[in-house]
N, C-alpha and C positions, 0 to 999 in steps of 0.2 A: 623846567622844573617845577611843580607845582607849589605855589603857596598859597595859604590861608592864613590871614594873621588877622586876629579877633582884637576888641577894644570896646571898654565900657560896662564893665561890672561894676559889682560894689555893694554896699550896704544900703536897703532903703525901709523906711517904716512901711507896716503894713496900710496897703490904700495908694504907695506910691508908684513913680513911674521911673522908669529905665530904658534907654534905648543902647542896643547892642551891633555893632557893626560889623564886618567882615570884609576884609579888602582880599582879592582873589588876583592871581597872575593872569595878565591881560589876555595872554596867548588863549586861554580856557573859558574863560568868562561865558562870553556871550553866546557859547554852546552848550552851558553844564545847567540844568537843574539844580537849584541848590537849596538848602535847608537848614535848620535849626535844633539840635537834639540836644536833651538835659541826662543829667545823671547823678541823682540826688546820693550821698551815703548809703552803702548796704543795698542798694536798688539797680536796676539795668538800665543800662542807657536807653531814652524812650525818644520816638520823635516827638517835636513838638509842632513845627510848621515845615511847609515846602513851600516854593515857588517854581515855575517852568521856565523853560526858554521863554515862551508865550506870556509869561504874568501869571498865570493859572495859580493860585492859592489853594492849600490843605491845611487845615489846621486840627490838632487833639480838640476834643472834645472840651476839655477842661479848661483853654485858654483863647476857646471861641467868643467874641466879643469885648477881648480884654488885649488880646496881642495881635500886632498887624506887620507881616513880613512886607518886605519890599526890594526890589532890585534897581539899581542905577546902572546902568550899562557904561554911560560916559564914562563914570568912576570906577568901574570894575567892584562895586560896592554890594554886599547884603546887607540889610538891617532888619533888627526886631524891635520895633516899639513893643513894649508893656506898659499896660497901665494897670490900675487897679491891682495891684500885687497881692498877695498871699503869703504867709508863711509856708506854706507848700508849694510855693514855685522855688524855694530854696534849691540850689543846686548848681553843677559847674554848667554852663553851657556850650555846646560845639557846635561849630559852624561845617558844614559839610557841603561837596560838592561831588557830582558824578561824572565822570570826565571817560570820554572815550567809547567805542562803539561796546563794550563790555559794562557801562556804568560802571567802573571803578569808583569806590569810597575813597576819597579823601579829606583828612582831617583838619582844622584848626587846633590850635595849642588849650583850647579851652577858656573860661572866665567866668569867675567866680560871680554868682548871683545870690545875696543872704538877706532874706526879707525878714526883719525882726524889729521888733521895739524895744 
């Protein structure tokens, strides 16, 4: 059974930093592309960043230079380091894994990130 468990959300002031982590079932982590998505109230879920099995990364334009996605194969975790946070970054952040020959999507439970003064 695939499990993705997120942690690290919270409330932060504009300009602050947060680090999100996602622990993944060991059997699947090393062979799965990973990603972080977010969904703000009243909006559709959107891609934030992805990282391939080989470590190649991709970011949405609005977070480039501020967010960093990393994977730690020995710990079966993927992280999202978020710096210079803005109010528009406020959303529920979801960890995603694409697993199997059909790259089926698996999701974590989500963690709230609120950027406000």
